[in-house]
C-alpha positions in Angstrom: 0.0 0.0 0.0 1.1 3.5 -0.8 1.8 5.7 2.3 1.2 9.4 1.9 2.2 11.3 5.0 3.3 14.6 3.6 1.8 16.5 0.7 3.4 19.6 -0.8 1.3 22.2 -2.5 3.3 25.0 -4.2 1.2 28.1 -4.6 1.4 31.3 -6.6 -2.0 32.3 -5.3 -3.9 31.8 -8.5 -7.0 29.7 -9.3 -5.0 26.6 -10.4 -3.1 26.7 -7.1 -6.3 27.0 -5.1 -7.7 24.0 -6.9 -4.5 22.1 -6.1 -4.9 23.0 -2.5 -8.4 21.6 -2.5 -7.1 18.3 -4.0 -4.3 18.1 -1.4 -6.7 18.7 1.4 -9.0 15.9 0.1 -6.1 13.5 -0.2 -4.7 14.5 3.2 -8.0 13.7 4.9 -8.2 10.3 3.1 -4.6 9.4 4.0 -4.2 11.1 7.3 -1.5 13.3 5.8 -0.1 16.7 6.6 -0.1 19.4 4.0 2.8 21.7 3.4 1.9 24.9 1.5 4.9 26.6 -0.1 5.2 30.0 -1.9 8.3 30.8 -3.8 8.8 34.6 -3.8 10.7 36.2 -6.6 14.3 37.1 -5.8 14.4 40.8 -6.5 18.2 41.0 -6.0 18.8 38.7 -8.9 16.4 40.6 -11.1 17.9 44.0 -10.3 21.5 43.1 -10.4 23.5 45.7 -12.4 20.7 48.4 -12.2 22.1 50.9 -9.7 18.9 52.7 -8.8 16.7 49.6 -8.7 19.4 47.7 -6.7 19.4 50.3 -4.0 15.6 49.7 -3.6 16.0 45.9 -3.7 16.3 45.2 0.1 13.1 47.1 0.9 11.2 45.7 -2.0 12.3 42.1 -1.2 11.1 42.6 2.4 7.8 43.9 1.2 7.4 40.9 -1.2 8.2 38.4 1.6 5.9 40.1 4.0 3.0 40.1 1.5 3.7 36.4 0.8 3.5 35.5 4.4 0.2 37.4 4.8 -1.3 35.8 1.7 -0.4 32.3 2.9 -2.1 33.0 6.3 -5.2 34.4 4.5 -5.3 31.4 2.2 -5.4 29.0 5.1 -7.8 31.1 7.2 -10.2 31.1 4.2 -10.2 27.2 4.2 -11.6 27.1 7.7 -10.6 25.1 10.8 -11.5 21.6 9.5 -8.2 21.4 7.6 -5.8 18.5 8.0 -2.5 19.6 9.6 -1.0 22.3 7.6 2.4 24.1 7.5 2.9 27.3 5.5 6.3 28.3 4.3 7.8 30.6 1.8 11.2 30.9 0.2 12.9 33.3 -2.2 14.3 32.1 -5.5 14.6 33.2 -9.1 14.0 29.5 -10.1 10.7 28.4 -8.5 10.8 24.8 -9.9 14.2 24.2 -8.3 13.1 25.7 -5.0 10.0 23.5 -5.0 12.0 20.3 -5.7 14.6 21.2 -3.0 11.8 21.8 -0.5 10.3 18.4 -1.4 13.6 16.7 -0.9 14.5 18.4 2.4 11.0 17.6 3.9 10.5 14.1 2.7 7.5 14.9 0.7 5.5 11.9 -0.5 3.5 13.7 -3.3 3.4 17.2 -4.8 0.0 18.5 -5.8 0.3 21.7 -7.9 -1.8 23.7 -10.3 -0.9 24.2 -13.9 -2.2 26.8 -16.4 -2.3 24.5 -19.4 -0.8 27.2 -21.7 -0.4 26.4 -25.3 2.9 25.8 -27.1 3.7 29.4 -27.6 2.9 30.4 -24.0 5.1 27.5 -22.9 8.0 28.6 -25.0 7.8 32.2 -23.9 7.1 31.7 -20.2 8.4 28.3 -19.5 6.5 25.8 -17.3 7.2 25.5 -13.6 4.9 22.4 -13.3 6.7 20.6 -16.1 10.1 21.2 -14.5 8.9 20.0 -11.2 7.5 16.8 -12.8 10.9 16.1 -14.4 13.0 16.8 -11.3 10.8 15.9 -8.3 11.9 13.1 -6.0 8.2 12.0 -5.7 5.0 11.7 -7.7 3.5 15.0 -8.9 -0.3 15.5 -9.4 -1.0 18.5 -11.6 -4.5 20.0 -11.8 -6.1 22.7 -13.9 -8.1 25.4 -12.3 -11.1 24.4 -14.4 -11.6 21.3 -12.1 -14.8 21.5 -10.1 -15.5 20.8 -6.4 -17.3 17.6 -7.4 -14.2 16.4 -9.4 -12.1 17.0 -6.4 -14.1 15.0 -4.1 -14.4 12.2 -6.7 -10.6 12.0 -6.7 -10.7 11.5 -2.9 -13.3 8.8 -3.3 -11.4 7.0 -6.0 -8.2 7.1 -4.1 -9.9 5.8 -1.0 -11.2 2.7 -2.8 -7.9 1.9 -4.6 
């Protein structure tokens, strides 16, 4: 039998990430697992390197980004109510979100990563890259990707299907 004790949900606070969190909560309830919610904040220092005026503002801007991320994570969990499975919220700073997610999963012994994906077309993928695709390739554990178009009934059906497997 597959044991799932730790579920990682990376979030950028969009609709797909919220749907992924719903999936993770459903799985956590079924397996008695804990959920780790991770936000990877952009590293302003790396983005402004070489730009003198912007670099001088970077420490303050970075602090504001990290403070906002912490606030959003707490709001996200508060909106889900008190009937949650055990949840841990974290954020880190990186210019490479996929690598930060994979590293977090390795460090915390994650059993499965549940993450949202935008399902962009080929052009969007070429222009913007795809964090979910990189995580799937590099993760030390299985990765479940979900689109924000999933409905609440589809989320609970996944939980029922997993429970009967």
